N, CA and C of each residue as an Amber inpcrd file, in Angstrom:
protein
   642
 -19.7810000   9.9640000 -99.2510000 -18.7700000   9.1200000 -98.6560000
 -19.1950000   7.7460000 -98.6410000 -18.2830000   6.8230000 -99.0130000
 -18.5150000   5.3530000 -99.0640000 -18.5040000   4.7580000 -97.6460000
 -19.1710000   3.7120000 -97.4480000 -19.2770000   3.0320000 -96.1560000
 -17.8940000   2.6550000 -95.6210000 -16.9620000   2.1280000 -96.5890000
 -15.5900000   1.7430000 -95.9910000 -14.7860000   2.8790000 -95.6930000
 -14.9790000   4.0900000 -96.2270000 -14.3380000   5.2610000 -95.8450000
 -14.7280000   5.7540000 -94.4610000 -16.0510000   5.6590000 -94.2440000
 -16.6380000   6.0050000 -92.8310000 -16.0590000   5.0510000 -91.7930000
 -16.0610000   3.7860000 -92.1320000 -15.4840000   2.8230000 -91.1830000
 -14.0470000   2.9740000 -90.9880000 -13.2720000   3.4420000 -91.9770000
 -11.8860000   3.6240000 -91.8780000 -11.6790000   4.7870000 -90.9350000
 -12.3430000   5.8870000 -91.0080000 -12.2550000   7.0690000 -90.0870000
 -12.4830000   6.7200000 -88.7150000 -13.6230000   5.9330000 -88.5330000
 -14.0170000   5.5580000 -87.2470000 -12.8930000   4.7170000 -86.5160000
 -12.3670000   3.7280000 -87.2620000 -11.3180000   2.8420000 -86.7040000
 -10.0640000   3.6990000 -86.3840000  -9.6820000   4.6840000 -87.2560000
  -8.5130000   5.5130000 -87.0980000  -8.6740000   6.2750000 -85.7440000
  -9.7840000   6.8140000 -85.5210000 -10.0680000   7.6240000 -84.2290000
  -9.9950000   6.7010000 -83.0720000 -10.7460000   5.5460000 -83.1310000
 -10.7810000   4.6460000 -82.0770000  -9.4800000   4.0420000 -81.6570000
  -8.6000000   3.8970000 -82.6740000  -7.1990000   3.2890000 -82.4960000
  -6.1880000   4.3220000 -82.0950000  -6.4570000   5.6430000 -82.1010000
  -5.6030000   6.6790000 -81.8030000  -4.7210000   6.9830000 -82.9730000
  -5.0440000   6.3810000 -84.1520000  -4.1620000   6.7350000 -85.2930000
  -4.5380000   8.1770000 -85.8060000  -5.6800000   8.5520000 -85.6400000
  -6.1580000   9.8430000 -85.9700000  -6.4430000  10.5950000 -84.6670000
  -5.6710000  11.6830000 -84.4330000  -5.8880000  12.4630000 -83.1510000
  -6.0700000  13.9280000 -83.4200000  -6.7130000  14.6530000 -82.6070000
  -6.9460000  16.0210000 -82.7830000  -6.2510000  16.8420000 -81.6160000
  -5.8370000  18.0090000 -81.9510000  -5.1000000  18.8640000 -80.9480000
  -4.2660000  19.8640000 -81.6710000  -2.9620000  19.9760000 -81.2440000
  -2.0530000  20.9700000 -81.8250000  -0.7060000  20.2100000 -82.1220000
  -0.3910000  19.9390000 -83.3940000   0.7970000  19.1390000 -83.7570000
   1.5920000  19.9120000 -84.6970000   2.9510000  19.9480000 -84.5000000
   3.8400000  20.5670000 -85.3790000   4.3410000  19.4870000 -86.4380000
   4.1090000  19.8080000 -87.6800000   4.5000000  18.9500000 -88.7110000
   5.9470000  19.1540000 -89.1670000   6.5100000  18.2740000 -90.0400000
   7.8590000  18.5580000 -90.5110000   7.9740000  19.8140000 -91.2700000
   6.8910000  20.2920000 -91.8590000   6.8960000  21.5570000 -92.6040000
   6.9340000  22.7110000 -91.6460000   6.7780000  22.4490000 -90.3760000
   6.7050000  23.6300000 -89.4180000   5.2930000  24.0760000 -89.2350000
   4.3090000  23.6410000 -90.0130000   2.8890000  24.1040000 -89.8470000
   2.3640000  23.3890000 -88.5710000   1.4720000  24.2220000 -87.9120000
   0.6580000  23.6690000 -86.7830000  -0.5920000  23.0760000 -87.3040000
  -0.6310000  21.8300000 -87.0700000  -1.9210000  21.0890000 -87.6650000
  -2.8540000  20.7300000 -86.5350000  -4.1750000  20.8650000 -86.7170000
  -5.1290000  20.4840000 -85.6510000  -5.3470000  19.0150000 -85.6010000
  -4.7350000  18.2450000 -86.5370000  -4.9290000  16.7680000 -86.5410000
  -3.6780000  16.0790000 -86.9380000  -3.4720000  14.8500000 -86.4550000
  -2.2630000  14.1520000 -86.7490000  -2.6390000  12.6240000 -86.9770000
  -2.0430000  12.0940000 -88.0890000  -2.4050000  10.7940000 -88.4890000
  -1.1600000   9.9100000 -88.6060000  -1.2460000   8.7400000 -87.8620000
  -0.0290000   7.8300000 -87.7700000  -0.4100000   6.4240000 -87.9260000
  -0.2060000   5.9560000 -89.1480000  -0.6420000   4.6060000 -89.4720000
   0.1320000   3.4910000 -88.6490000   1.2970000   3.9500000 -88.1100000
   2.0500000   2.9630000 -87.2690000   1.3070000   2.4650000 -86.1240000
   0.2260000   3.0170000 -85.7880000  -0.6130000   2.7090000 -84.6330000
  -1.7000000   1.6350000 -84.9820000  -1.7610000   1.3340000 -86.2850000
  -2.4670000   0.1050000 -86.6270000  -1.5810000  -1.0270000 -86.3690000
  -1.4420000  -1.4470000 -85.1500000  -0.2720000  -2.3180000 -84.7320000
  -0.7770000  -3.5700000 -84.0560000  -1.9180000  -4.1170000 -84.4040000
  -2.2720000  -5.4460000 -83.9910000  -3.0760000  -6.1100000 -85.0760000
  -3.3550000  -7.3740000 -84.7830000  -3.9490000  -8.1460000 -85.9030000
  -5.3330000  -7.6480000 -86.3880000  -6.1820000  -7.1600000 -85.5420000
  -7.4710000  -6.6860000 -85.9310000  -7.3980000  -5.4240000 -86.8100000
  -6.6480000  -4.4190000 -86.2110000  -6.6040000  -3.1500000 -86.9290000
  -5.8280000  -3.2650000 -88.2980000  -4.7640000  -4.1450000 -88.3120000
  -4.0370000  -4.2900000 -89.4990000  -4.9680000  -4.9490000 -90.5420000
  -5.7090000  -5.9740000 -90.1600000  -6.6450000  -6.6730000 -91.0290000
  -7.6490000  -5.6860000 -91.6710000  -8.2300000  -4.8970000 -90.7440000
  -9.2200000  -3.9410000 -91.2010000  -8.6170000  -2.8960000 -92.1660000
  -7.3600000  -2.5000000 -91.8190000  -6.5910000  -1.4710000 -92.6800000
  -6.4950000  -2.1110000 -94.1290000  -5.9740000  -3.4540000 -94.1520000
  -5.8060000  -4.0280000 -95.5110000  -7.1240000  -4.0780000 -96.2560000
  -8.2690000  -4.2920000 -95.5770000  -9.5110000  -4.2930000 -96.2120000
  -9.8940000  -2.9300000 -96.7380000  -9.5580000  -1.8890000 -96.0890000
  -9.8150000  -0.5780000 -96.5840000  -8.9410000  -0.2480000 -97.7370000
  -7.7050000  -0.6550000 -97.7980000  -6.9120000  -0.4830000 -98.9060000
  -7.4420000  -1.2730000-100.1690000  -7.7610000  -2.4330000 -99.8940000
  -8.3470000  -3.3440000-100.9470000  -9.6980000  -2.7690000-101.5290000
 -10.5450000  -2.2450000-100.6000000 -11.7730000  -1.6280000-101.0360000
 -11.4720000  -0.4700000-101.9150000 -10.5020000   0.4230000-101.5580000
 -10.1960000   1.5820000-102.3530000  -9.6150000   1.2910000-103.6980000
  -8.8270000   0.2410000-103.7190000  -8.2890000  -0.3530000-105.0520000
  -9.3860000  -0.7190000-105.9640000 -10.3050000  -1.4630000-105.4150000
 -11.4930000  -1.9260000-106.2330000 -12.4500000  -0.8090000-106.5630000
 -12.6390000   0.1290000-105.6510000 -13.4820000   1.2610000-105.8510000
 -13.0200000   2.1030000-107.0250000 -11.6750000   2.2460000-107.1470000
 -11.1200000   3.0970000-108.1830000 -10.7330000   2.2720000-109.4930000
 -11.1090000   1.0340000-109.4220000 -10.8980000   0.0940000-110.5960000
  -9.5140000   0.2480000-111.1610000  -8.5380000   0.2070000-110.2700000
  -7.1790000   0.2600000-110.5910000  -6.6840000  -1.1050000-111.1240000
  -6.2320000  -1.0960000-112.3590000  -5.7700000  -2.3680000-112.9910000
  -4.3240000  -2.6100000-112.7750000  -4.0260000  -3.6770000-112.0810000
  -2.5460000  -3.8830000-111.7890000  -2.3480000  -5.4500000-111.7550000
  -1.1250000  -5.8280000-111.7910000  -0.6460000  -7.2650000-111.7860000
   0.0360000  -7.5520000-110.4800000   0.7760000  -6.5500000-110.0000000
   1.5690000  -6.7670000-108.7300000   1.4450000  -5.5780000-107.8080000
   1.3670000  -5.8620000-106.4790000   1.3760000  -4.8080000-105.5770000
   2.7350000  -4.6250000-104.8860000   3.2170000  -3.3850000-104.6120000
   4.5100000  -3.0910000-104.0670000   4.3480000  -2.1820000-102.8900000
   4.9970000  -2.6170000-101.7700000   5.0410000  -1.7160000-100.6020000
   6.3560000  -1.2560000-100.2020000   6.5970000   0.0330000-100.2870000
   7.9700000   0.5620000-100.1010000   8.3970000   0.3530000 -98.5610000
   9.6500000   0.0060000 -98.4100000  10.1370000  -0.2980000 -97.1280000
  10.2110000   1.1390000 -96.3920000   9.8380000   1.2630000 -95.0800000
   9.4710000  -0.0620000 -94.2660000   8.0260000   0.0080000 -93.9880000
   7.3400000   1.0970000 -93.8780000   5.9570000   1.1550000 -93.5160000
   5.0710000   0.4730000 -94.5030000   5.5090000   0.5300000 -95.7500000
   4.6700000  -0.1630000 -96.8260000   4.6130000  -1.6710000 -96.7640000
   5.5590000  -2.2890000 -96.0770000   5.6330000  -3.7510000 -96.0240000
   4.3900000  -4.3920000 -95.3410000   4.0620000  -4.1150000 -94.1160000
   2.7960000  -4.7360000 -93.6730000   1.4850000  -4.2460000 -94.3500000
   1.6130000  -3.0730000 -94.9380000   0.4030000  -2.5610000 -95.6470000
   0.1250000  -3.3320000 -96.9350000   1.1720000  -3.6490000 -97.6360000
   0.9830000  -4.3220000 -98.8560000   0.5960000  -5.8540000 -98.6190000
   1.1570000  -6.4240000 -97.5930000   0.8460000  -7.7770000 -97.2980000
  -0.6190000  -7.8750000 -96.8610000  -1.0820000  -7.0050000 -96.0050000
  -2.4760000  -6.9950000 -95.5420000  -3.4070000  -6.7780000 -96.7050000
  -3.0590000  -5.8050000 -97.4870000  -3.8650000  -5.5060000 -98.6850000
  -4.0770000  -6.6900000 -99.5780000  -2.9840000  -7.3950000 -99.8200000
  -2.9950000  -8.5790000-100.7240000  -3.9050000  -9.6370000-100.1110000
  -3.8220000  -9.8820000 -98.7910000  -4.6560000 -10.8640000 -98.1590000
  -6.1470000 -10.5180000 -98.2840000  -6.4410000  -9.3130000 -98.0090000
  -7.8400000  -8.7810000 -98.0070000  -8.4370000  -8.7050000 -99.4030000
  -7.5700000  -8.4610000-100.3530000  -8.0200000  -8.5910000-101.9140000
  -8.5110000  -9.9530000-102.1860000  -7.8140000 -10.9760000-101.7080000
  -8.1850000 -12.3090000-101.8860000  -9.3770000 -12.7940000-101.1990000
  -9.4010000 -12.4550000 -99.8410000 -10.4750000 -12.9030000 -99.0060000
 -11.8460000 -12.2490000 -99.3650000 -11.7520000 -10.8740000 -99.6920000
 -13.1270000 -10.2230000 -99.8420000 -13.4060000  -9.9630000-101.3190000
 -12.4290000  -9.9970000-102.2150000 -12.7770000  -9.5810000-103.5930000
 -12.3370000 -10.7210000-104.5450000 -11.6570000 -11.8190000-104.1830000
 -11.3640000 -12.8640000-105.0170000 -10.2340000 -12.6070000-105.9370000
  -9.4410000 -11.5430000-105.6070000  -8.2290000 -11.2360000-106.5100000
  -6.9850000 -11.7970000-105.8440000  -6.2500000 -12.6640000-106.4630000
  -5.0580000 -13.1510000-105.9020000  -3.8980000 -12.3270000-106.4610000
  -3.4940000 -11.3740000-105.6900000  -2.4600000 -10.3700000-106.1900000
  -1.1710000 -10.5810000-105.5520000  -0.0740000 -10.9550000-106.4570000
   1.2270000 -11.0190000-105.8150000   1.7640000  -9.6790000-105.3310000
   2.7150000  -9.7820000-104.3600000   3.1560000  -8.5860000-103.7050000
   4.5960000  -8.6640000-103.4050000   5.1860000  -7.5170000-103.3040000
   6.6710000  -7.4950000-102.9310000   6.9320000  -6.1750000-102.2470000
   8.1830000  -6.0940000-101.7630000   8.7000000  -4.9090000-101.1420000
  10.1960000  -4.7910000-101.4950000  10.7300000  -3.5790000-101.2640000
  12.1630000  -3.3630000-101.4430000  12.9050000  -3.2910000-100.1690000
  14.1750000  -3.6890000-100.3140000  15.1260000  -3.5740000 -99.1550000
  15.7210000  -2.0470000 -99.2860000  16.1340000  -1.6630000 -98.0950000
  16.8470000  -0.3830000 -98.1000000  18.2450000  -0.4710000 -98.6300000
  18.8440000  -1.6920000 -98.4730000  20.2260000  -1.9120000 -98.9590000
  20.1980000  -3.2330000 -99.8630000  21.0280000  -3.1630000-100.7700000
  21.1860000  -4.4170000-101.6250000  21.8060000  -5.6290000-100.8150000
  21.1340000  -6.7010000-100.8720000  21.7150000  -7.8730000-100.1380000
  22.7470000  -8.6730000-101.0350000  23.9550000  -8.8070000-100.4830000
  24.9360000  -9.3950000-101.3600000  25.1800000 -10.8890000-101.0900000
  24.2280000 -11.6050000-100.3330000  24.3070000 -12.9880000-100.1650000
  22.9330000 -13.6140000-100.2890000  22.8770000 -14.9860000-100.1980000
  21.5780000 -15.6300000-100.3360000  20.9760000 -15.2840000-101.7260000
  19.7120000 -14.9740000-101.7940000  19.0660000 -14.6500000-103.1490000
  19.4710000 -13.3750000-103.5640000  20.0550000 -12.3510000-102.7780000
  20.5400000 -11.0970000-103.1810000  19.4650000 -10.1780000-103.6970000
  19.8630000  -9.0800000-104.1260000  18.9370000  -8.0930000-104.7800000
  18.2050000  -7.1710000-103.7980000  17.4480000  -6.3730000-104.3190000
  16.6800000  -5.2790000-103.6440000  15.2990000  -5.6360000-103.3680000
  14.6410000  -6.5940000-104.1670000  13.2730000  -6.8470000-104.0330000
  12.9940000  -8.2210000-103.3330000  12.0660000  -8.1630000-102.5140000
  11.6670000  -9.4030000-101.7580000  10.1430000  -9.6690000-102.1060000
   9.9900000 -11.0070000-102.4120000   8.6290000 -11.3560000-102.7960000
   8.4700000 -11.6290000-104.2010000   7.3540000 -11.1680000-104.7690000
   7.0820000 -11.3230000-106.1970000   8.1360000 -10.4700000-106.9990000
   8.3780000 -10.8760000-108.1790000   9.2220000 -10.1000000-109.1270000
   8.4150000  -8.8200000-109.5840000   9.1440000  -7.7440000-109.6900000
   8.5760000  -6.5800000-110.2430000   8.4170000  -6.7720000-111.7560000
   7.0760000  -6.9280000-112.0870000   6.8380000  -7.2230000-113.5090000
   5.4840000  -6.6030000-113.8900000   5.2970000  -6.3370000-115.1370000
   3.9600000  -5.8960000-115.6130000   3.5690000  -4.5700000-114.9730000
   2.2440000  -4.5180000-114.6360000   1.6620000  -3.2790000-114.1140000
   1.7520000  -3.3240000-112.5570000   2.2700000  -2.3210000-112.0090000
   2.6020000  -2.3140000-110.5130000   1.8180000  -1.2020000-109.8220000
   1.0380000  -1.5410000-108.8110000   0.4080000  -0.5070000-107.9680000
   1.2630000  -0.4230000-106.6150000   1.4190000   0.7650000-106.2170000
   2.2240000   0.9800000-104.9730000   1.2730000   1.2600000-103.8140000
   1.5250000   0.5800000-102.6980000   0.7200000   0.8160000-101.4540000
   1.5890000   1.4430000-100.4130000   1.2260000   2.6880000 -99.9130000
   2.0480000   3.3130000 -98.9240000   1.1370000   3.9830000 -97.9440000
   1.6490000   4.4800000 -96.8490000   0.8080000   5.0850000 -95.8590000
   0.4250000   6.5650000 -96.1920000   1.4220000   7.4230000 -96.2000000
   1.0880000   8.8290000 -96.6350000   2.2680000   9.2440000 -97.5410000
   2.0000000  10.3110000 -98.3160000   3.0440000  10.9890000 -99.0230000
   3.2870000  12.2940000 -98.5090000   4.4990000  12.6030000 -98.0190000
   4.7210000  13.8930000 -97.3730000   5.4470000  14.7930000 -98.4340000
   6.6580000  14.6110000 -98.6060000   7.4830000  15.3580000 -99.5870000
   7.5160000  14.6160000-100.9670000   7.2950000  13.2690000-100.8180000
   7.2690000  12.5850000-102.1290000   8.5630000  11.9230000-102.5340000
   9.6700000  12.1340000-101.7190000  10.9960000  11.6320000-102.0790000
  11.0320000  10.0070000-102.1200000  10.5310000   9.5150000-101.1270000
  10.5410000   7.9680000-101.1270000   9.7680000   7.3720000-102.2390000
   8.5960000   7.8910000-102.5130000   7.6920000   7.3210000-103.5770000
   8.3700000   7.5040000-104.9730000   9.1200000   8.6730000-105.1230000
   9.7820000   8.8320000-106.4090000  10.8800000   7.7170000-106.5430000
  11.5930000   7.4570000-105.4290000  12.6300000   6.4330000-105.5380000
  12.0170000   5.0590000-105.9760000  10.8120000   4.6570000-105.4190000
  10.1820000   3.4530000-105.6930000   9.7270000   3.3900000-107.1220000
   9.0790000   4.4900000-107.5890000   8.6990000   4.4950000-109.0130000
   9.8330000   4.3580000-109.9130000  10.9670000   4.9400000-109.7420000
  12.1560000   4.7550000-110.5200000  12.6350000   3.3740000-110.3780000
  12.5410000   2.7450000-109.2640000  12.9280000   1.3120000-109.0850000
  12.0380000   0.3790000-109.9660000  10.7940000   0.7230000-109.9700000
   9.8710000  -0.0760000-110.8180000  10.2210000   0.0320000-112.3920000
  10.5100000   1.2510000-112.7550000  10.9440000   1.5410000-114.1470000
  12.2240000   0.7500000-114.4640000  13.1370000   0.7840000-113.4870000
  14.4910000   0.1530000-113.7580000  14.2900000  -1.3740000-113.9230000
  13.3460000  -1.9630000-113.2950000  13.0480000  -3.3480000-113.3170000
  12.3340000  -3.6930000-114.6060000  11.9880000  -2.6880000-115.4220000
  11.2520000  -2.9420000-116.6760000   9.8030000  -3.0610000-116.5070000
   9.2260000  -2.7550000-115.3190000   7.7550000  -2.8660000-115.0540000
   7.2420000  -1.4150000-115.2010000   5.7780000  -1.3770000-115.1000000
   5.1380000  -0.0650000-115.2750000   4.4100000   0.2910000-114.1160000
   4.6770000   1.3590000-113.4950000   3.7710000   1.8550000-112.3040000
   2.5610000   2.3650000-112.8910000   1.3880000   1.8840000-112.3410000
   0.1290000   2.2360000-112.8010000  -0.7570000   3.0270000-111.7750000
  -0.2490000   3.2410000-110.6190000  -0.9280000   4.0190000-109.6000000
  -0.3560000   3.8980000-108.2090000  -0.7190000   4.8340000-107.4160000
  -0.2880000   4.7840000-105.9590000  -1.5770000   4.9380000-105.1190000
  -1.5500000   4.1140000-104.0420000  -2.6520000   4.1870000-103.0970000
  -2.1140000   4.5020000-101.6480000  -2.6480000   5.5310000-101.1110000
  -2.1550000   5.9070000 -99.6770000  -3.3930000   5.9320000 -98.8060000
  -3.1510000   6.0560000 -97.5290000  -4.2310000   6.0940000 -96.6130000
  -4.9790000   7.4320000 -96.5550000  -4.2690000   8.5100000 -96.5410000
  -4.8640000   9.8840000 -96.3440000  -4.2490000  10.8460000 -97.3030000
  -5.1430000  11.6290000 -97.8980000  -4.6340000  12.7540000 -98.6650000
  -5.0750000  13.9780000 -97.8090000  -4.0850000  14.6930000 -97.2790000
  -4.3180000  15.9130000 -96.5350000  -4.9280000  17.0400000 -97.3820000
  -4.7090000  16.9840000 -98.6720000  -5.2840000  17.9720000 -99.6000000
  -4.7890000  19.4370000 -99.2420000  -3.4520000  19.4990000 -99.0050000
  -2.9200000  20.7760000 -98.6580000  -1.7880000  21.1300000 -99.6160000
  -1.6200000  22.4020000 -99.9550000  -0.5650000  22.8150000-100.8050000
   0.8120000  22.5790000-100.1910000   1.8750000  22.3740000-101.0990000
   3.1500000  22.1570000-100.5360000   3.7440000  23.4450000-100.0370000
   4.9660000  23.3530000 -99.5090000   5.6070000  24.5810000 -98.9630000
   6.0200000  25.5230000-100.0500000   6.2580000  25.0400000-101.2080000
   6.8240000  25.9660000-102.3040000   5.9550000  26.0540000-103.5080000
   4.7400000  25.4200000-103.4650000   3.8740000  25.4960000-104.6640000
   2.3570000  25.3020000-104.1440000   1.5480000  25.4740000-105.1170000
   0.0500000  25.2540000-104.8870000  -0.3450000  23.8450000-105.1430000
   0.6940000  23.0080000-105.4740000   0.3430000  21.5820000-105.5850000
   0.6440000  20.7850000-104.3150000  -0.1620000  19.7800000-104.1240000
   0.2700000  18.8900000-103.0010000   1.2780000  17.8290000-103.5560000
   1.9030000  17.2030000-102.6120000   2.9240000  16.2190000-103.0630000
   2.2040000  15.0700000-103.8990000   0.9810000  14.7260000-103.5560000
   0.1880000  13.7110000-104.3590000   0.0520000  14.2470000-105.7840000
  -0.2630000  15.4910000-105.9170000  -0.5100000  16.0860000-107.2660000
   0.7520000  16.1700000-108.0330000   1.8090000  16.4750000-107.3910000
   3.1580000  16.5190000-107.9930000   3.6390000  15.1450000-108.5760000
   3.3930000  14.1680000-107.7250000   3.7700000  12.7190000-108.1920000
   2.8770000  12.3530000-109.3900000   1.6360000  12.5660000-109.2500000
   0.6810000  12.2590000-110.3780000   1.0010000  12.9700000-111.6860000
   1.3960000  14.2080000-111.6080000   1.7300000  14.9630000-112.7240000
   3.1320000  14.6040000-113.2700000   4.1480000  14.3490000-112.4380000
   5.4730000  14.0370000-112.8420000   5.5060000  12.6610000-113.5390000
   4.7350000  11.6780000-113.1390000   4.8090000  10.3390000-113.6790000
   3.7310000   9.8690000-114.3730000   2.7120000  10.8240000-114.5500000
   1.5180000  10.5350000-115.2570000   0.7650000   9.3220000-114.8950000
   0.5860000   9.2130000-113.5340000  -0.1210000   8.0350000-112.9710000
  -1.0960000   8.5850000-111.9550000  -2.2760000   7.9390000-111.5980000
  -3.1270000   8.3730000-110.5790000  -2.5590000   8.1050000-109.2380000
  -2.8710000   8.9640000-108.3130000  -2.5830000   8.8140000-106.8370000
  -3.8290000   8.9220000-106.1990000  -4.2250000   7.7850000-105.5420000
  -5.5110000   7.6500000-104.7840000  -5.2880000   7.5780000-103.3750000
  -6.3940000   7.7860000-102.5600000  -6.3090000   7.6260000-101.1350000
  -7.5640000   7.0290000-100.6810000  -7.4350000   6.3260000 -99.4350000
  -8.6820000   5.6740000 -98.8360000  -9.6370000   6.8280000 -98.5790000
  -9.0960000   7.8650000 -97.8090000  -9.9240000   9.1150000 -97.5930000
  -9.0140000  10.2870000 -97.8910000  -9.7220000  11.4060000 -98.1050000
  -9.0340000  12.7300000 -98.1960000  -9.6400000  13.5720000 -97.0810000
  -9.0760000  14.7910000 -96.9350000  -9.5110000  15.7040000 -95.9550000
 -11.0400000  16.0180000 -96.1160000 -11.4550000  16.0890000 -97.3260000
 -12.9120000  16.3490000 -97.5210000 -13.8400000  15.3170000 -96.8480000
 -13.4790000  14.0940000 -96.9520000 -14.2070000  13.0440000 -96.2480000
 -14.1080000  13.0220000 -94.7040000 -12.9290000  13.3900000 -94.1940000
 -12.6940000  13.4800000 -92.8060000 -13.6510000  14.6670000 -92.3250000
 -13.6580000  15.8030000 -92.9490000 -14.4440000  16.9520000 -92.5740000
 -15.9250000  16.6630000 -92.5870000 -16.3730000  15.9240000 -93.6240000
 -17.8050000  15.4880000 -93.6480000 -18.0900000  14.6440000 -92.4620000
 -17.2370000  13.6820000 -92.1870000 -17.5480000  12.8060000 -90.9900000
 -17.5770000  13.7180000 -89.7370000 -16.6780000  14.5260000 -89.5400000
 -16.7700000  15.3620000 -88.3970000 -18.0540000  16.2870000 -88.2160000
 -18.4690000  16.8260000 -89.4150000 -19.6750000  17.5720000 -89.3780000
 -20.8860000  16.8510000 -88.9890000 -20.8970000  15.5180000 -89.2400000
 -22.0860000  14.6600000 -88.9540000 -22.1090000  14.1340000 -87.5210000
 -21.0550000  14.3530000 -86.7890000 -20.9670000  13.8810000 -85.4670000
 -20.6870000  15.0860000 -84.3580000 -21.6750000  15.2840000 -83.5890000
 -21.5490000  16.4590000 -82.6960000 -20.4520000  16.3340000 -81.6460000
 -19.9410000  15.0230000 -81.4470000 -18.8590000  14.8050000 -80.5530000
 -17.5420000  15.5240000 -80.9800000 -17.4950000  15.8760000 -82.3250000
 -16.2910000  16.4990000 -82.8070000 -16.4840000  18.0350000 -83.1230000
 -17.5540000  18.5750000 -82.6260000 -17.8870000  19.9870000 -82.9840000
 -16.8100000  20.9000000 -82.4050000 -16.1220000  20.5420000 -81.3060000
 -15.1960000  21.4550000 -80.7570000 -13.9180000  21.5480000 -81.6160000
 -13.5040000  20.5660000 -82.3320000 -12.3300000  20.6430000 -83.0830000
 -12.5770000  21.0030000 -84.5800000 -13.8690000  21.0250000 -84.8950000
 -14.2660000  21.3100000 -86.3030000 -13.7730000  22.8000000 -86.7790000
 -13.9600000  23.8390000 -85.9400000 -13.5000000  25.1800000 -86.4590000
 -12.0210000  25.1560000 -86.8080000 -11.2160000  24.5670000 -85.8520000
  -9.7730000  24.5240000 -86.1500000  -9.4790000  23.7430000 -87.5170000
 -10.1750000  22.6300000 -87.7250000  -9.9310000  21.9450000 -88.9560000
 -10.3340000  22.7640000 -90.1680000 -11.5060000  23.4490000 -90.1410000
 -11.9440000  24.2740000 -91.2540000 -10.9970000  25.4470000 -91.4710000
 -10.4970000  25.9460000 -90.3210000  -9.5430000  27.2500000 -90.4840000
  -8.2010000  26.7330000 -91.1500000  -7.7660000  25.4490000 -90.7850000
  -6.4930000  24.9490000 -91.3010000  -6.5890000  24.7670000 -92.8960000
  -7.8010000  24.1330000 -93.2180000  -7.9800000  23.9450000 -94.6200000
  -8.1100000  25.1480000 -95.3960000  -8.6890000  26.2640000 -94.8490000
  -8.8140000  27.5240000 -95.4030000  -7.4440000  28.1630000 -95.6170000
  -6.5020000  27.9770000 -94.6180000  -5.1490000  28.5320000 -94.8030000
  -4.3010000  27.6980000 -95.7770000  -4.3560000  26.4080000 -95.6190000
  -3.4080000  25.6420000 -96.3670000  -4.0490000  24.6790000 -97.4970000
  -5.3070000  24.5760000 -97.5170000  -5.9100000  23.6760000 -98.4630000
  -5.7860000  24.0140000 -99.8370000  -6.0240000  23.0710000-100.6780000
  -6.0060000  23.2740000-102.1090000  -7.4040000  23.7360000-102.6720000
């Protein structure tokens, strides 16, 4: 596990973004953990989160010209990532996001910020069913640009409700692009195994992975 991944998990726990207990997911599954990036909701945590996204992009050597954040959660994520890419890695990356509805006055259109052009990397929080990310990838194609990858915060590494593929795997296969994450469940479990403070929740985490994991 990389240092930035360990720091990300620690920040997520300290900020209440990552919690342990019994949570019912949209799929109906009872999960022993819950992850909510919306709780990275102040200057410090958002700046750190942007750094972790930037670190993961650099770590995976993803070659892109523009960053795109899907509305709504992706908007602060892509802005923070662009800032941290410049401050820590010297890459000045244009960024944009989409509106939910077409604006028919002013500058109009669906895209705010940089034009969708060239090679585009998508920054999002998580992929659940994959519906929203499919819409964004089609939007990139419609603009004449090329999606080259997706970066999310967490890969739960669990099979979907109707297949043995995760939503991330389905997106990657369907559009022939890589889908990366800052951390995956395997890094989270590694972190928990190394800290005795989380020994009580580890059996439930392992059991959940055994039942639903890929």
